[in-house]
N, C-alpha and C positions, 0 to 999 in steps of 0.2 A: 382086623378083617383083612383078608388077602385080596389083592386085586386080580380079576380074571385075566387070562392071557388074551392076546389079540384074537386068536381063533375062537375063543370062547365068548368074546364080546358080542353083543347083539345090537342091532339098530332098532331104535324105537320109532317106528312110523306106523303104529297101529298093529304091526305084525312083529313078532319076536323071531327074527331070522339071524342065523349065524352069518358071518362074513362069507363063508363058502356058499351057503344057501342063497344069500343075497346076490352074489355074482352069477350063480346058476340062473336065478330068476331074471336078472338083468339080461343075460345072454338070450334067454328064451324070448323076452320082449323085443330085443333088438332083431332077432331072426324073424319074428312075426312082422315087424315094421318093414324090414328089408324085403321080405317076400311079398308083402302087400304093395310096396312101391313098384317092384319089378312086375307084379301082376297088372298093376294099373297101366304100365307102359307097354307090356307085351300083349295082353289080351285083346286090346282093340286091333292090333295088327293081325293077330291070328283070326279074329272074327271077320274082319274085312277081307282077309286073304291077300292083302297087299304086301308084296315083297319087292324091294327095289332090285331090278335085274342087274346082273353083272355081265358086261360085254367084254370080249377079248378079241385078239387078232384072228382073222379068218385065214390069213396067209402065214405059213410057217417061216419063210425067209423073206428078205427084201426082194422086191420085184424090179428088175431092170426093164424099164419100159420107155415109151416115147410119148410126148404130148403134141397134139396138133392144136395149135392156137389158131382160131378161126375168127375172121372179121368179115361182116357182110359188105358186099360191094357198095361203095359210097353213094352212087345215084339211087340205088334201091333203099338204102338206109335213110337218105335225105327225104325222099318221097314219103316213105313210111312215117317218119317222125313229123314231118310238116303237115301231113293230112290226117294222121292218126289211123289211116287205113293201109293195109298191105297193098302194094302196087299190083295192078293186073298185068303181070308180065308172064305170059304163058311159058316161055323158055325157062325163066328163072324158077317158076313154080314147078315145072316138070323136073328140073335139075334138083330142086330141094326134095321132092318126093323120092327121087332115085337116090339121093344122098342118104335119106332115112333108111331105105332098103339096103343100101350098100353097107352101112355101119351095123344094121341089125344082123346082116349075114356075118360080119366080122365078129359080132357078139356070139352068134351061134357056133362059129368056128373056134371060139376061145381066145380070140385076139383082143377084142375090145374089153376094157376094164371099167371105164366110167365115161359118161358123156353128159354134157349139160351146158347151159348158157346163162348169161346174166339175166336176171329178172328185174324189170323196172326200167325207168327212163334214164339210162346212163349214156354218156357221150361215147363210150368206147365200144359198145355193142359186141363184146367178146364172148366167144364160146370156146369150149375145149373138148377134146376127146383124148383119153389116155388109153394107150393100146400097146400090145407087145409086138416086137419084131426082132429078128435076129441081128440086124445091123442098121446103121443110119441109112444106108442106101435102100434097104428093104422098106424101112419106115417111110422114106421119101417117096418110094414107088407106090406104096399103099395110099398115101395122101394124094399123090398125083392122079391115081385112078378114081378118086372120089368124083362122082358126077357133078357135084356143085363146084368143085375146084376146076374141073375140066371146062365147065361152062362159064367160068369167071364170075360166078355168083358169090363165091367166097374167095378171100385172100387167105392163104394158109401158110403157117410156118411149122416146121417140125424140129423139136428139140428133145434131147435125152431127158428122161424123167425117172427118178428112182422112187418107187412106192415103198415107204417104210412099213405101213400096215394098212389093212382094210378091215373095218369092223365086221364082226359077225352078227351085228344087230339085226340085219335083214335076212338072216338065215331062217328059212321057214321051218326047218327040221328041228333045231334045238338052239335057240338064241344064246344060251349060256354055255354052250359047248366050247371047250378050249381046244382048238385044233393045232395050237402052237407047241403042244407038248409032244 
């Protein structure tokens, strides 16, 4: 009796399959398992519509800017922190209102980039404004014209500040848009 060749041999697992047929069947089963696993992972995302957004730079190039480091006048800060209430200082309050208007105007004119202050009970009571100016002298003049600086409600320093990027996360038009290309 002659022995069958490897290709002619069959596997006895209840089915009589040649080696080629067995491989084909194994490949089909593997594909079904693979697609089932992918389906289990992808379908919930598609059904919920959740996609992780991708954010990019809103600015094409680095921005040469200036930062105004702001500190509240010591007596106002001390009264505020010791009592937990903002001091009733009409001149300071008026200067702070005008300070807000002044920097809002700078924002509308395209100069102000970012503004904010420390939140919480910190000893340093620091705030900052990042803005554009053509020179250090112009930056210092902009800060000197701030009503709260003029009224000595704030102590302020001006320093050069390079903005590497601004996120497009807050772009209301298309948050995933890449304007750096």
